[in-house]
Phi, psi and omega in degrees: 000135178241128179229129182199138183297338181255011190304324184277359186243357182261140187222356180262123185233153170236123179249129182227119179294143186277120178043056196310301183300315181294324179296321178295318180295321178290324176300319185273349179220089183304337179296341181271355190309314185257015182252152173289124184241132176239126175259126180165192180289176181278210190307322183261007180268198179230163179281126173272307178217141174239138177291170186290334175294316178293327181293331176301329180276000178100005180285134181227159175299146178073002177285140175304139185299322181298325179289319179299319182286337172290321180287326184221073185297338181275002183294148173265121180264125182244131176291135183295145177237087189295328180297319179293318180293321180297321179296317178294319179298322178296319179296317177301316180299318180296323177294321178300317182292342176288339182261334178199144175282347183265081178240125178243102179297141175252323176203189184298335188233016179211156182197157169266145177228141172245112182257019178301133176078010181264002185301313181293323181297316186257354181066029181200151176286162188308320183300319180289321176299320179295321178298320178293321179297314180298322179295321178292320177301316181295320183284317188267334180254335177086021178225169178253163179215158178246149184239138168242128182237129181202198181257001171203172187293317182303311182287326177297319179296315178298319182296324183294341180269355190289320189232034180294147355273167179057038181270154172220099186244145185234134173235113181270171181296319186296331185257005187304309185295317181290323178299313181287322186302331182275001184257154176289158183299336179295347178284347180284134180307122175088359179270098181269192185297323182295314180292321177301319180295319178296317179294320182296328177300329178267010178082012182258113179235342183242152183294327180297335175289321175296323180297335181268001180262151178281146180301318183296325179292319178294323179290327177297323183276324189235007180064222180298329176300326179297321178295319180293321176301317181298310184293315182290327177298333178264009177073026181257112180227115188262009180286138175273160170281115186251131177288340177217129180304131183303316177281116183283331182201163172235124186214168175210140177215159179219140176258131184274151174291328177229145180299143183239130177248335186291125183297318183300319179292317180295322179297317179296319177295321178301318179300316180294323176293321178298322178295319179296316178298317181299314180299317181294318181294316179297318180296329181268357181068038183235155172217154185237147177275345183234134174255129183244135176247136178234130177229143176233127183282172181294338177262022172068021172279130182259129177248133175234136179226151183213153174220138182253152182232150178295317181256134179292153180222153166227019183269134184301318184295325180283324176299313180296312184292337176280322184276333186298317177298327177293320178296315185299325180294333186263347186266163178101336183260329184212163180265155181236148179253351181211143174222134177217156176218152180198174174235146179220186189052064191276152170227162175288134182212089187294333180244173179303134183278173168082354181283356174250019180294155176283345184266114182298330178296316178295317180300314181299314180296321181294319178294321177296319180294320178298320177296319178293325177300319180296322178293316180297322181298326182274321188244359180108160186295337182267005185293327183208148178201157172279161192308318186301322184292343182277351188261000182295133178267148180294138180234000000 
């Protein structure tokens, strides 16, 4: 039962399936129902998802598997089956669209929904429609999900995490400031460890402290980020629920003064372009499922190549490593006057992507890149780089 004075007036929701991968595995193998289940790589891999029984023992997503098994040695480790998870995620998405056309996917198992104006269609206010939707997901897909309902996306997302699993949490307008004030600054969308550390230097660790600061002071310290801190600390989020991300792609390209045929030179330029795309995507809070390569020959013929990934990325190393084989196939035969790279099929991604990957190699590189991002933020983009980026020749 959910009771709240604003229940009939709130329409922005965030739905997040509970321990999604592990829930699918338990659905398909009833023998796992009462056991701690970890989905992920083997001994040298990382945890993708842990069921709630395993979480009681301290197992978390992105944790090295050897560490997870020390905490929960009795856990059953299941190799991920992405095709099966994608099929279940698609069914969940289709059920969402039956209740509202305004569904904005965030990942395979979560989405924002705007149910404004659906009362006449469903004969119920949004909160009741959401309860019916969750019941259908449980019945037709065989898994549970949690709901956060509020007056904007930021608060709906926070609410959905409050009572997992099978939670239904509501944050109304009247309680917004007190609800947020009791939370650490890390609860704000996009505030990662680097920003938390900067705020902590000034003695700011809780959102209620941000609420007592002037907007102009935050902007002096953090630029545009300061304005966002101010608004979100006050529960002000002006983003709409979009059925399609407004930005279709994030890309960067460069035209050379002289045509280039040499693969090593093009590879170095590609790395620098991948870094530019990564910085822009991270700054915009976006990640893409598809990496696109663009080449233009000396006779102005344009070649485009693309590769898609199961997990969205905004990390330079993955953008580069996805585009580089495409580049290598095209070089050696002709010279090019332009090279560009980009990401598309975007989703919102407030922090650096890929640190929850099943591939420990990707996780390690992503963490290293995040550390370099923090150095660049403090000392400038040229402060640090991996070796390949240093070899680009002027063109």
